[in-house]
C-alpha angles and dihedrals in degrees: 000000000000128000113296122258134205087228138005121202116209112210134031101221120118091284096051090044087052092049092047094048092048090049094049090048089056094050095249115147106240147144135209112228116198128189094214130064115257117283089013109155117255118224124225140037114315136212118268105177135069121189122222090251090056094050089046091055091047093048089050091049094050118008111236095022098097094049095046087055094048091046092051095051135064131247118211106214094194132058124185131187123199131194117203088335097313121111110241101168140017133174128186112195092181124227115299114201106172107143088196097055129065112236124243086255147337130217124214136131121276093247092062088043090055090044091059092043094047091048091052089049093052091050091049090052098246111170118235126197111192134194098027115123108198112224105164137033128187111204116200135168092264100042150297137302117200125197123199127209085246093068092253119130131204135190135201140153093243138016129206110203111216095154101122139238096331090046113179088191091060092044094049091048090057094249131133144193117248128194142073133290118234119250092213121091122216132191121217118198128181119203132190115237124239096236093189089059108012125178120247116285092250130136104222128188125188123197109206094351105216093222094055101050095262097308117142117252129186127190119197123178123219133172107313092340151064134234116213119193119192123187110211124210123247096260099041122124101242091201091054093057101030098047113101091246089047093053091047089055100053104032091074088060091062106027139023109300091241093076090066085079095044101064110138099170141012129182138158125217143184097198124230119223101202143143130192111253087238134002095220136042127246093265091048095234098114127065121183125213138182120354090349084068103035145000123211140172104264098241109129091019089265098154109071091022089061096041092059092060090041087062098042093050090046092056091046090050092048092049092054089047093054090052095044118123098219144016091259092056092044092056094044092055093055092042091053089052093047096045094048091054097043090053087051091047092052090047090053093046090053091047092051089045088052089052092049090050091049097053108029112117103223103059108107090197094051092042089056094047091047092049091049093045091050093049093050100044095101086055100037106027094186088071088070088059091049089054090050095049091056098091090053097045110270114253090211138032121237102268090190092058095070126124094291087079 
């Protein structure tokens, strides 16, 4: 048994790093426990986008962090949306270069995001415990005892579970994810940019790309690379499109052929749309954050960008609980933090579900609405914006596409 902590954070991904940094900055004794060894490669497709609100939270947590992330990433000033090969929406935000103001977003790969967060943690003096996969937890009225597969044991008053989709913390706390899994399969491809002859920094979305048999395709730039999302049709052979040879065969149909030799990651997904049935346990000693608490389709970059506030609010709740004058107030502090973030998670799940419904290729109703919207863009320009917002979960329905059409 190691020394007891006020808080143990399980998981050293970006959400866990945020939690550890926030705890340290508030003077709360803590450690981050990670199952993998330091610098072990992480599988899967990773986040590439940080919203302004996320940058602001990180800047408030550790001054300079938000700006260092913003400056290291790229900001694409133009976004375009096409429908069956015809441009239906374009917006040019222009280039903003105010060194004293955080941008509305920044785009860089998650391994760089984690590097910035980790460096901030090290400078702040956050304690890391590597190579300790947690397998059991004993939750009592007074705290939590954690046991690792290595035989080591750890003790804390509170635990923040940031250990991802297969969260041991969630399972050991008796909590479970609830919600559907999408029927649509998406491919996520990362490409290395040709820095000697790069593409323009533009986010481009294609409904029914004519070169891809009507499949939807999105291109999003990030620092020194591109993220390509391809939505497959119901009867597509996933292996045919997702194999390295398969990707090399279709990438030249939608991009310069040179990118077929610049593939750095290929993955296929059927996204879960799930939220934990609670974000804390019965004894109010556990709080969940990030993918331990929820899984969404990535449209609108809701995963990491909701995980960071999960961590921040969890830390605020724990600080309040540590200072509580009695058990009732202690429990209330944890409950408030858990409830706030679960409400946010359910909203994000609904928004990403709306986005899925908006862009999926086999919905007759949405196909009709998209077709009509695209045909009327020259008359009603706001319909182009409605089409553009689709991949992120449109905030408003298309009022022009009512029964009168």
